[in-house]
C-alpha positions, 0 to 999 in steps of 0.5 A, a space after each residue: 333142424 326142422 322136419 322137411 315139408 312134404 311137397 304139395 302138387 296141384 293142377 288148379 289155380 285159386 282166385 279169391 276176392 279179398 276186398 273191394 273198395 267201390 260201388 256202382 255209384 262210384 262208376 256212375 259218378 265218374 262217368 257222369 262228371 264228364 257231362 254233368 260236372 259236380 252236379 253228377 253227385 245229385 244224379 246218383 240213385 235218382 233213376 235206377 233204370 237210367 243208371 243201369 243203362 249207363 253201366 251197361 253202355 259203359 261195359 258194351 262200348 268199353 269206356 274204361 276210365 269210369 271203372 278206374 275209380 274202383 279197386 279190387 284186391 285178389 289173392 291168386 295162386 297159380 303156376 309161375 308161367 301163368 303169372 308171367 302172362 299176367 305180367 305180360 298183359 298187365 294194364 291198369 293193375 298192380 301186383 305183389 308176389 310172395 318173396 323168397 327173399 323174405 320168407 322160405 318158400 313152401 313146396 307147392 308145385 304145379 302139374 297138369 290135370 288128368 284132362 290136360 291135353 299135353 301134345 302140341 301139333 302145328 306151327 306156332 300161332 296155328 297149333 292145337 293141343 291134343 291128347 298124348 298117347 296112353 300113359 303120357 300124363 302119368 309119365 309127365 307127372 312122375 318126371 315133374 315130381 322127381 324134378 320138383 322134389 330134387 330142386 326143393 331138397 337142394 333149396 332146403 339144403 342151401 338154406 340149412 347151410 346158410 345160403 341167403 333165401 334170395 339166392 
């Protein structure tokens, strides 16, 4: 049986641009096709200041459709509760996730950074976060680490016993 992996604990997220498949010219063409039709191809590069002005206008006025002609791929590593917000506020983009169905998940776990405010005060929608009492951060991280290690150990034991990864 392979040696168990040592868990990694992190309080940061990673966002890396993997690739992009567009340029300002794509946005400009898409924007100008509304008014100039196919002739908008002839406009690209002719007047850089005018093009800059159009891009700024599109951003300022939130004209979104010309930007849909661009594509970017990001690699994002974040806690699951952050991804749930990505899914909830999803508009105009797609995503793929690492699948525990096809590969063994690595023991990478989130815990709050030392400067994270841990106590919520007030009613939902009208609350603020404040520092907790001395020692709360250490207490929180210890409790999270205990739970994470126990859960990952059970996961490894189930895999070793033949339980399907997706279960």
